[in-house]
C-alpha positions as CSV (number, residue, x, y, z in Angstrom):
1,M,5.9,-50.7,-4.1
2,K,2.2,-50.6,-5.1
3,N,3.0,-49.6,-8.7
4,F,5.7,-52.3,-8.9
5,F,3.2,-55.1,-8.1
6,K,0.6,-53.4,-10.3
7,Y,2.9,-53.5,-13.2
8,Y,4.1,-57.2,-12.9
9,L,1.1,-59.0,-11.4
10,P,-0.9,-59.1,-14.7
11,L,2.0,-61.0,-16.3
12,Y,1.4,-63.9,-13.9
13,K,-2.0,-64.8,-15.5
14,N,-0.1,-66.9,-18.1
15,Y,1.3,-69.2,-15.5
16,K,-1.9,-70.3,-13.6
17,L,-1.0,-74.0,-13.3
18,K,2.6,-73.3,-12.3
19,I,1.4,-70.8,-9.7
20,F,-1.0,-73.5,-8.3
21,Y,1.9,-76.0,-8.0
22,S,4.2,-73.4,-6.3
23,L,1.4,-72.4,-3.9
24,I,1.1,-76.1,-2.9
25,G,4.8,-76.0,-2.2
26,I,4.6,-72.8,-0.2
27,L,1.7,-74.2,1.9
28,L,3.7,-77.4,2.6
29,V,6.7,-75.3,3.8
30,A,4.6,-73.0,5.9
31,G,2.4,-75.8,7.3
32,G,5.5,-77.8,8.1
33,S,7.0,-75.0,10.3
34,G,3.7,-74.8,12.3
35,G,3.6,-78.6,12.6
36,L,7.2,-78.8,13.9
37,A,6.4,-76.3,16.6
38,Y,3.2,-78.1,17.6
39,I,5.0,-81.5,17.9
40,V,7.0,-80.2,20.8
41,K,3.8,-80.3,23.1
42,P,3.0,-84.0,22.7
43,L,6.7,-84.8,22.8
44,L,7.1,-83.3,26.3
45,D,3.6,-83.9,27.8
46,E,2.8,-87.4,26.3
47,V,6.2,-88.9,25.9
48,F,8.7,-87.4,28.5
49,I,6.2,-86.7,31.3
50,A,3.2,-89.2,30.7
51,K,5.5,-92.0,29.4
52,D,3.1,-92.8,26.6
53,K,4.9,-95.5,24.4
54,D,2.3,-95.3,21.6
55,M,3.0,-91.6,21.3
56,L,6.8,-92.3,21.4
57,L,6.4,-94.5,18.2
58,M,4.1,-91.9,16.5
59,I,6.2,-88.7,17.1
60,P,9.2,-89.8,15.0
61,F,6.9,-90.9,12.1
62,L,5.1,-87.5,12.3
63,L,8.5,-85.7,12.4
64,I,9.7,-87.6,9.2
65,L,6.4,-86.9,7.5
66,V,6.4,-83.1,8.3
67,Q,10.1,-82.7,7.4
68,S,9.7,-84.6,4.1
69,A,6.6,-82.6,3.2
70,Q,8.4,-79.4,4.0
71,G,11.5,-80.4,1.9
72,F,9.3,-81.5,-1.1
73,G,7.3,-78.4,-0.8
74,K,10.4,-76.2,-1.0
75,Y,11.6,-78.1,-4.0
76,I,8.5,-77.6,-6.1
77,Q,8.1,-74.0,-4.9
78,V,11.7,-73.0,-5.9
79,Y,11.4,-74.7,-9.3
80,Y,8.1,-73.3,-10.4
81,V,8.7,-69.8,-8.9
82,S,12.1,-69.6,-10.6
83,Y,10.6,-70.7,-14.0
84,I,7.8,-68.0,-13.7
85,G,10.3,-65.3,-12.6
86,Q,12.9,-66.0,-15.3
87,D,10.3,-66.2,-18.0
88,I,8.7,-62.9,-16.9
89,I,12.1,-61.3,-17.0
90,R,12.8,-62.7,-20.5
91,I,9.6,-61.0,-21.7
92,T,10.4,-57.8,-19.8
93,R,13.9,-57.6,-21.4
94,D,12.5,-58.3,-24.9
95,R,9.8,-55.6,-24.4
96,L,12.4,-53.1,-23.2
97,L,14.7,-53.6,-26.1
98,Q,11.8,-53.5,-28.5
99,H,10.8,-50.1,-27.1
100,I,14.3,-48.8,-27.1
101,L,14.7,-49.7,-30.8
102,T,11.7,-47.6,-31.7
103,L,13.2,-44.4,-30.3
104,D,14.7,-41.7,-32.5
105,I,18.4,-41.6,-33.5
106,S,18.7,-38.4,-31.4
107,F,17.9,-40.5,-28.3
108,F,20.9,-42.8,-29.0
109,Q,23.2,-39.9,-29.6
110,K,22.3,-38.5,-26.2
111,K,22.3,-41.7,-24.2
112,H,25.5,-43.6,-23.6
113,G,25.3,-47.2,-25.0
114,G,26.8,-48.5,-21.8
115,E,23.9,-47.0,-19.8
116,L,21.4,-48.7,-22.0
117,I,23.2,-52.0,-21.6
118,S,23.1,-51.6,-17.9
119,R,19.3,-51.0,-17.9
120,L,18.8,-54.2,-20.0
121,T,21.1,-56.3,-17.9
122,N,21.9,-55.1,-14.3
123,D,18.6,-53.3,-13.6
124,I,16.4,-56.1,-15.0
125,N,18.5,-58.8,-13.2
126,R,17.6,-57.0,-9.9
127,I,13.9,-57.1,-10.9
128,Q,14.2,-60.8,-11.6
129,T,14.8,-61.8,-8.0
130,A,11.8,-59.8,-6.9
131,V,9.3,-61.2,-9.4
132,S,10.4,-64.8,-8.6
133,N,12.0,-65.6,-5.3
134,Q,11.1,-62.5,-3.3
135,I,7.4,-62.6,-4.1
136,A,7.3,-66.3,-3.4
137,G,9.3,-65.6,-0.2
138,L,6.9,-62.9,0.8
139,I,3.9,-65.3,0.5
140,R,5.8,-68.2,2.1
141,E,7.0,-66.2,5.1
142,T,3.6,-64.6,5.6
143,L,1.9,-68.0,5.6
144,T,4.6,-69.4,7.9
145,I,4.0,-66.5,10.3
146,V,0.2,-67.1,10.2
147,A,0.7,-70.8,10.9
148,L,3.1,-70.1,13.9
149,I,0.9,-67.4,15.3
150,F,-2.0,-69.9,15.2
151,V,0.1,-72.3,17.3
152,V,1.2,-69.6,19.7
153,I,-2.4,-68.4,20.2
154,Y,-3.7,-72.0,20.5
155,Q,-1.2,-72.8,23.2
156,S,-1.9,-69.6,25.3
157,A,-3.7,-66.5,24.1
158,E,-2.5,-64.6,27.2
159,L,1.1,-65.3,26.6
160,A,0.6,-64.6,22.9
161,F,-0.2,-61.0,23.7
162,Y,3.3,-60.5,25.4
163,G,5.1,-62.5,22.8
164,L,3.6,-60.8,19.7
165,I,3.5,-57.2,20.9
166,V,7.0,-56.5,19.4
167,L,5.7,-57.1,15.8
168,P,3.7,-53.8,15.5
169,I,6.5,-52.0,17.4
170,S,9.1,-53.1,14.8
171,V,7.2,-51.7,11.9
172,Y,8.3,-48.1,12.3
173,P,12.1,-48.6,12.5
174,L,12.0,-51.1,9.7
175,S,10.0,-48.8,7.4
176,I,12.6,-46.1,7.9
177,L,15.3,-48.5,6.9
178,A,13.4,-49.6,3.8
179,R,13.1,-46.0,2.6
180,K,16.9,-45.5,3.0
181,I,17.6,-48.7,1.2
182,K,15.5,-47.7,-1.8
183,K,17.5,-44.5,-2.2
184,L,20.8,-46.3,-1.9
185,S,19.6,-48.9,-4.4
186,F,18.9,-46.3,-6.9
187,R,22.3,-44.7,-6.4
188,S,23.9,-48.2,-6.7
189,Q,22.2,-48.8,-10.0
190,E,23.3,-45.4,-11.3
191,S,26.8,-46.2,-10.3
192,A,26.7,-49.7,-11.9
193,S,25.5,-47.9,-15.1
194,D,28.6,-45.6,-14.9
195,I,30.9,-48.6,-14.7
196,T,29.2,-50.3,-17.7
197,S,29.3,-47.1,-19.7
198,H,33.0,-46.6,-18.9
199,L,33.9,-50.1,-19.8
200,S,32.0,-49.9,-23.1
201,E,33.7,-46.7,-24.0
202,T,37.1,-48.2,-23.0
203,F,36.8,-51.3,-25.1
204,N,35.3,-49.5,-28.1
205,N,38.2,-47.0,-28.1
206,V,41.0,-49.4,-27.1
207,E,43.1,-48.5,-30.2
208,I,43.2,-44.8,-29.4
209,I,43.9,-45.6,-25.8
210,K,46.8,-47.8,-26.7
211,A,48.1,-45.3,-29.3
212,N,48.2,-42.5,-26.7
213,C,49.4,-44.6,-23.8
214,T,46.5,-43.5,-21.7
215,E,45.9,-46.9,-20.1
216,K,46.7,-45.6,-16.6
217,M,44.4,-42.6,-17.1
218,E,41.5,-44.8,-18.1
219,L,42.2,-47.2,-15.2
220,E,42.1,-44.3,-12.7
221,K,38.7,-43.2,-14.1
222,F,37.5,-46.8,-13.7
223,E,38.9,-47.0,-10.2
224,E,37.0,-43.9,-9.2
225,H,33.7,-45.3,-10.6
226,N,34.4,-48.7,-9.0
227,K,35.2,-47.1,-5.6
228,N,32.0,-45.1,-5.7
229,F,30.1,-48.3,-6.4
230,F,31.8,-50.1,-3.5
231,N,31.0,-47.2,-1.1
232,I,27.3,-47.2,-2.0
233,N,27.0,-51.0,-1.7
234,I,28.7,-51.0,1.7
235,K,26.2,-48.3,2.9
236,T,23.4,-50.5,1.6
237,V,24.7,-53.5,3.5
238,K,25.2,-51.5,6.7
239,T,21.6,-50.1,6.5
240,S,20.0,-53.4,5.4
241,E,21.6,-55.4,8.2
242,L,20.4,-53.0,10.9
243,S,17.1,-54.8,10.7
244,S,18.6,-57.9,12.2
245,P,19.8,-56.4,15.6
246,I,16.6,-54.5,15.9
247,M,14.5,-57.7,15.5
248,E,16.9,-59.7,17.7
249,F,16.7,-57.1,20.5
250,L,12.9,-56.8,20.4
251,G,12.5,-60.6,20.1
252,A,14.8,-61.1,23.1
253,V,12.7,-58.6,25.2
254,A,9.5,-60.4,24.2
255,A,11.0,-63.8,25.0
256,A,12.3,-62.6,28.4
257,I,8.8,-61.4,29.3
258,V,7.2,-64.7,28.1
259,I,9.7,-66.8,30.0
260,M,9.1,-64.9,33.2
261,Y,5.3,-64.8,32.9
262,G,4.9,-68.3,31.3
263,G,7.3,-69.9,33.7
264,S,5.3,-68.7,36.7
265,E,2.1,-70.2,35.2
266,V,3.9,-73.6,34.7
267,I,5.0,-73.4,38.4
268,R,1.4,-72.7,39.5
269,G,0.2,-75.6,37.3
270,E,-2.0,-73.3,35.1
271,L,0.0,-74.3,32.0
272,T,1.7,-77.6,31.1
273,A,5.4,-77.8,30.4
274,G,4.6,-79.2,26.9
275,S,2.3,-76.4,26.1
276,F,4.8,-73.8,27.3
277,M,7.7,-75.3,25.3
278,S,5.5,-75.6,22.3
279,F,4.7,-72.0,22.7
280,I,8.3,-71.0,23.1
281,A,9.4,-73.1,20.1
282,A,6.7,-71.5,17.9
283,L,7.6,-68.0,19.2
284,F,11.3,-68.4,18.5
285,M,10.5,-70.0,15.1
286,L,8.2,-67.1,14.5
287,Y,11.0,-64.4,14.6
288,T,12.9,-66.2,11.8
289,P,10.3,-65.6,9.1
290,V,9.6,-62.1,10.5
291,K,13.3,-61.3,10.0
292,R,13.2,-62.9,6.6
293,L,10.1,-60.9,5.7
294,S,11.9,-57.7,6.8
295,A,15.0,-58.7,4.6
296,I,12.7,-59.5,1.6
297,Y,11.0,-56.1,2.0
298,N,14.4,-54.4,2.0
299,Q,15.5,-56.3,-1.1
300,L,12.3,-55.4,-2.8
301,Q,13.3,-51.7,-2.5
302,D,16.3,-52.6,-4.7
303,A,13.9,-54.0,-7.3
304,V,11.5,-51.1,-7.1
305,A,14.4,-48.7,-7.7
306,A,15.5,-50.8,-10.7
307,H,11.9,-50.9,-12.0
308,E,11.7,-47.1,-11.8
309,R,14.8,-46.7,-13.9
310,V,13.4,-49.1,-16.5
311,I,10.0,-47.4,-16.6
312,S,11.7,-44.1,-17.2
313,L,12.8,-45.4,-20.6
314,Y,9.2,-46.3,-21.4
315,E,8.2,-42.7,-20.7
316,I,10.4,-41.6,-23.6
317,K,8.4,-41.7,-26.8
318,P,9.6,-41.4,-30.5
319,Q,9.1,-38.0,-32.1
320,I,9.6,-39.3,-35.6
321,L,6.3,-40.8,-36.4
322,T,5.7,-43.1,-39.4
323,G,3.4,-42.3,-42.2
324,D,0.8,-44.6,-43.8
325,K,1.9,-44.4,-47.5
326,N,4.2,-46.8,-49.2
327,F,7.4,-45.6,-50.9
328,P,6.7,-44.9,-54.6
329,E,7.2,-48.1,-56.7
330,N,9.1,-46.1,-59.3
331,I,10.9,-43.1,-57.9
332,E,11.4,-40.4,-60.5
333,T,12.2,-37.3,-58.5
334,I,13.2,-36.1,-55.1
335,D,12.5,-32.4,-54.4
336,I,13.9,-30.6,-51.4
337,K,12.1,-27.2,-50.9
338,N,13.1,-24.4,-48.5
339,V,14.3,-27.0,-45.9
340,S,15.7,-25.8,-42.6
341,L,16.9,-28.0,-39.7
342,N,17.9,-27.1,-36.1
343,Y,19.8,-29.3,-33.6
344,G,18.5,-27.5,-30.5
345,E,19.7,-24.0,-30.8
346,L,22.2,-24.8,-33.5
347,Q,20.9,-24.2,-37.1
348,A,22.3,-27.0,-39.2
349,L,20.5,-26.3,-42.5
350,K,19.0,-23.1,-43.8
351,N,16.6,-22.8,-46.8
352,I,17.9,-25.7,-48.7
353,N,16.6,-26.2,-52.2
354,L,17.7,-29.2,-54.3
355,S,16.1,-31.6,-56.8
356,A,17.2,-35.0,-58.1
357,K,15.9,-37.1,-60.9
358,K,16.1,-40.8,-61.6
359,G,19.5,-41.7,-63.0
360,E,21.2,-38.7,-61.6
361,K,24.2,-38.7,-59.3
362,I,24.1,-35.7,-56.9
363,A,27.3,-34.8,-55.1
364,L,27.4,-32.9,-51.9
365,V,30.6,-31.1,-51.1
366,G,31.9,-28.6,-48.5
367,D,33.8,-28.2,-45.3
368,S,33.0,-30.5,-42.3
369,G,30.0,-29.2,-40.5
370,G,28.6,-27.5,-43.6
371,G,25.3,-29.5,-43.5
372,K,25.9,-32.4,-46.0
373,S,25.3,-35.2,-43.5
374,S,22.4,-33.3,-42.0
375,L,20.6,-33.3,-45.3
376,I,21.2,-37.1,-45.7
377,N,19.8,-37.5,-42.1
378,L,16.6,-35.8,-43.3
379,L,16.2,-38.0,-46.4
380,I,16.2,-41.2,-44.3
381,R,14.2,-39.5,-41.5
382,F,16.6,-39.7,-38.7
383,Y,15.4,-36.1,-38.1
384,D,12.4,-34.1,-39.3
385,V,12.6,-30.7,-41.0
386,N,11.9,-27.7,-38.9
387,S,10.5,-25.9,-42.0
388,G,10.1,-26.6,-45.7
389,E,9.2,-30.0,-47.2
390,I,10.8,-33.0,-49.0
391,L,8.9,-34.8,-51.7
392,F,9.5,-38.2,-53.2
393,N,7.7,-37.9,-56.5
394,E,4.7,-36.0,-55.3
395,T,4.5,-37.7,-51.9
396,L,5.5,-35.8,-48.7
397,L,8.4,-37.6,-46.9
398,K,6.4,-37.5,-43.6
399,E,3.5,-39.4,-45.2
400,I,5.7,-42.3,-46.2
401,N,5.9,-45.4,-43.9
402,I,9.4,-45.4,-42.3
403,K,10.1,-49.1,-42.9
404,S,9.0,-48.7,-46.6
405,L,11.2,-45.6,-46.9
406,R,14.4,-47.2,-45.5
407,T,13.9,-50.5,-47.3
408,N,14.2,-48.5,-50.6
409,I,17.2,-46.4,-49.5
410,S,20.7,-47.7,-48.9
411,V,23.2,-45.7,-47.0
412,V,27.0,-46.3,-46.8
413,T,28.6,-44.1,-44.2
414,Q,32.2,-43.3,-43.5
415,R,31.9,-45.2,-40.3
416,V,31.6,-48.8,-41.4
417,Y,29.4,-51.2,-39.4
418,I,30.4,-54.8,-39.4
419,F,28.6,-57.5,-37.4
420,N,30.2,-60.5,-35.7
421,D,28.7,-62.9,-38.3
422,T,29.5,-64.3,-41.8
423,I,30.3,-62.1,-44.8
424,A,27.1,-63.3,-46.4
425,S,25.0,-62.4,-43.4
426,N,26.7,-58.9,-43.3
427,V,26.0,-58.3,-47.0
428,A,22.4,-59.6,-46.8
429,Y,21.8,-58.0,-43.4
430,G,18.1,-57.9,-42.6
431,Q,17.2,-60.0,-45.7
432,K,17.2,-63.7,-46.7
433,I,20.7,-64.8,-48.0
434,D,20.8,-65.4,-51.7
435,E,24.3,-66.7,-52.6
436,E,24.2,-65.5,-56.2
437,K,23.0,-62.0,-55.1
438,V,25.7,-61.9,-52.4
439,I,28.5,-62.7,-54.8
440,E,27.1,-60.2,-57.4
441,A,27.0,-57.5,-54.8
442,L,30.5,-58.3,-53.7
443,K,31.8,-58.2,-57.3
444,Q,30.1,-54.8,-57.8
445,A,31.8,-53.5,-54.7
446,H,35.2,-54.9,-55.9
447,A,35.3,-57.1,-52.8
448,Y,34.9,-60.6,-54.2
449,D,38.6,-61.0,-55.0
450,F,39.6,-61.0,-51.4
451,V,36.5,-62.8,-50.1
452,S,36.9,-65.7,-52.5
453,K,40.5,-66.2,-51.2
454,M,39.2,-66.6,-47.6
455,E,38.9,-70.1,-46.3
456,D,35.1,-70.2,-46.1
457,G,34.5,-67.7,-48.8
458,I,31.3,-65.8,-48.3
459,Y,30.6,-67.8,-45.2
460,A,33.9,-66.7,-43.5
461,K,33.2,-65.3,-40.0
462,L,34.1,-61.7,-39.4
463,D,35.3,-60.6,-36.0
464,E,33.5,-57.9,-34.0
465,F,33.8,-54.6,-35.8
466,G,35.5,-56.5,-38.7
467,T,38.9,-56.4,-37.1
468,N,40.1,-59.3,-39.3
469,L,39.7,-57.1,-42.4
470,S,41.5,-54.0,-43.5
471,G,39.8,-50.6,-43.4
472,G,39.3,-50.7,-47.2
473,Q,38.0,-54.3,-47.2
474,R,35.4,-53.3,-44.5
475,Q,34.2,-50.4,-46.5
476,R,33.8,-52.6,-49.6
477,I,31.6,-55.0,-47.5
478,A,29.5,-52.1,-46.5
479,I,29.1,-51.0,-50.1
480,A,28.1,-54.6,-51.1
481,R,25.5,-54.5,-48.3
482,A,24.0,-51.3,-49.8
483,L,23.9,-52.8,-53.3
484,Y,22.4,-56.1,-52.1
485,K,19.1,-54.3,-51.3
486,N,18.9,-53.0,-54.9
487,P,17.6,-49.7,-53.6
488,Q,15.9,-47.0,-55.5
489,V,17.9,-44.3,-53.7
490,L,21.6,-44.9,-52.9
491,I,23.5,-42.6,-50.4
492,L,27.3,-42.8,-50.2
493,D,28.6,-40.7,-47.3
494,E,32.4,-40.7,-47.7
495,A,32.1,-44.3,-48.8
496,T,35.4,-44.5,-50.6
497,S,37.5,-42.7,-48.0
498,A,39.3,-45.8,-46.8
499,L,40.1,-47.1,-50.3
500,D,43.4,-46.9,-52.2
501,N,43.5,-44.9,-55.4
502,E,43.1,-47.9,-57.6
503,S,40.1,-49.3,-55.7
504,E,38.6,-45.8,-55.5
505,S,38.8,-45.5,-59.3
506,I,37.1,-48.9,-59.7
507,I,34.4,-48.1,-57.2
508,S,33.8,-44.7,-58.8
509,E,33.1,-46.5,-62.1
510,V,30.8,-48.9,-60.3
511,I,28.9,-45.9,-58.8
512,D,28.6,-44.4,-62.2
513,E,27.2,-47.6,-63.5
514,I,24.7,-48.3,-60.7
515,S,23.5,-44.7,-60.7
516,K,21.8,-45.1,-64.1
517,N,18.6,-46.6,-62.7
518,R,18.3,-44.9,-59.4
519,I,18.9,-41.6,-57.6
520,T,22.4,-41.4,-56.0
521,F,23.7,-38.9,-53.4
522,V,27.4,-38.8,-52.9
523,I,29.1,-37.0,-50.0
524,A,32.9,-36.7,-50.8
525,H,35.9,-34.8,-49.7
526,R,37.9,-36.4,-52.5
527,L,36.6,-34.3,-55.4
528,S,38.0,-36.8,-57.9
529,T,35.2,-39.2,-56.8
530,I,32.4,-36.9,-58.0
531,K,33.9,-35.3,-61.1
532,N,31.2,-37.1,-63.2
533,A,28.3,-36.0,-61.0
534,D,25.3,-34.6,-62.8
535,K,25.0,-32.0,-60.1
536,I,27.4,-30.8,-57.4
537,A,25.8,-29.0,-54.5
538,V,28.4,-26.9,-52.6
539,F,27.6,-26.4,-48.9
540,K,28.8,-23.7,-46.6
541,N,27.6,-23.0,-43.0
542,G,24.3,-24.9,-43.6
543,E,23.5,-23.3,-46.9
544,I,23.9,-24.4,-50.5
545,V,25.9,-21.6,-52.2
546,C,26.3,-23.2,-55.6
547,V,24.7,-26.0,-57.7
548,D,26.0,-27.0,-61.1
549,K,28.4,-29.4,-62.9
550,E,32.0,-29.3,-62.0
551,K,33.1,-27.5,-65.2
552,N,30.7,-24.6,-64.5
553,L,31.5,-24.5,-60.8
554,L,35.2,-24.1,-61.5
555,N,34.4,-21.0,-63.5
556,N,31.6,-19.5,-61.5
557,C,31.7,-20.7,-57.8
558,S,34.5,-19.3,-55.6
559,E,33.7,-21.7,-52.8
560,Y,34.1,-24.7,-55.1
561,Q,37.3,-23.2,-56.5
562,R,38.6,-23.0,-52.9
563,L,37.8,-26.6,-52.2
564,Y,39.2,-27.7,-55.5
565,N,42.5,-25.9,-54.9
566,L,42.8,-27.4,-51.4
567,A,42.2,-30.9,-52.8
568,N,45.0,-30.4,-55.3
569,L,47.6,-29.0,-53.0
């Protein structure tokens, strides 16, 4: 709890005036509760017993004044507290996503996307209530308790001892409940994350689910997660609500003692009826904020558990650190020297040596899992080499600023990424839209023919994942995006796999044309795509077994011959 407040309280310094207004509201609410309890004394003693007509006229006016002040105070408190809390959560959510986006690609491959969405939504939403309403409630109920205790002690210090003795007694059982609630809250948030992850996976893979008629299986998995979430939440409610009967019982015991002892003092004339009723009113009113304070404390445990899950993400730091040098203005060579790469205990690349010059098209071929994509991942620094070095001109890859590196390299992967936005925004992704450049890139990618026929042309809106386009059309949009950057290095990872033979032939010609002024790497299973490559590197089990032009490989490389024969079966 201490760390929770320590983390969020510094954020409140930006809201000093709004905090001042909300404190005024809280004071009006707390003071109003004490005022209402005190009014009982003159109402009984001065009006009902002493028959004071002047006081009869004054009491209703005081009642209206106190109630109105309390209502107005609650309004301004709720408004300003909500504003502060929601703005702090907005900042917190922005900061968390900013941090997550700095993490390495390996982090995203290990973490389920649904879990990250849950952290950014469900967990932070639970924190929102704490940093706004619950903190304000904590202050308001505490001040209300102070005001009512003052009235209780003022009316009879001796009775106050018997009436208030239950407060310290209640601390022990309530603290035990709070610890249990925190554990349950953590489990509840983990379970909510499981639900979000499963839903994300289901909706992202709905085509394969439909194709295999596994709707019932996926529903059963969801029902299991949902039932677990239900069970945990019911346990939380059962545990949390135990505080109410505990406080009701202790409060009833205290009230019974007060009535017996105070009633005897009224009978002996040592205490007026008005003072006694004012005391009783304040005492009964006092247990309401005490119970609320207990409930708020329990709810704060939920926020603390959510905060700990969020903070655990901040504890993860990127391992791929950026360099301080800019990417070479005119890239002439890329040299890969004795490079090895491990994914944990699995060796993906072993002693890779390869060089590329400006204007060259380098093809990477081999069986799946041979290491082709792993080499590409090194070039764009999704991973760092375990040994060896990669040089751009004479500059070590690790010394180059990552943003500068990736600005000058375009990658088209077999998995096409389309955003729910216009075609122009997809092509110019991350850059300012230049209509002429967008159209030129689309033409180069052999995509403008179908784009120009769409109702809004380059400003036609694409559905999520580009579902209103065919697979080949989506891939051409991705190629156009890569060309729009006018990169110095172009990487095509199975970029023509979804194209028909005619389109593939045209795109292959485009690749040949655009490769003249840059370095191009092409990963391809279709060997027809790379027959004009300047070099073909043949991968097998993480090693390059041959490097040469196709003509020579067909004569001298048994592994390439095998791949070639398989492709022509």
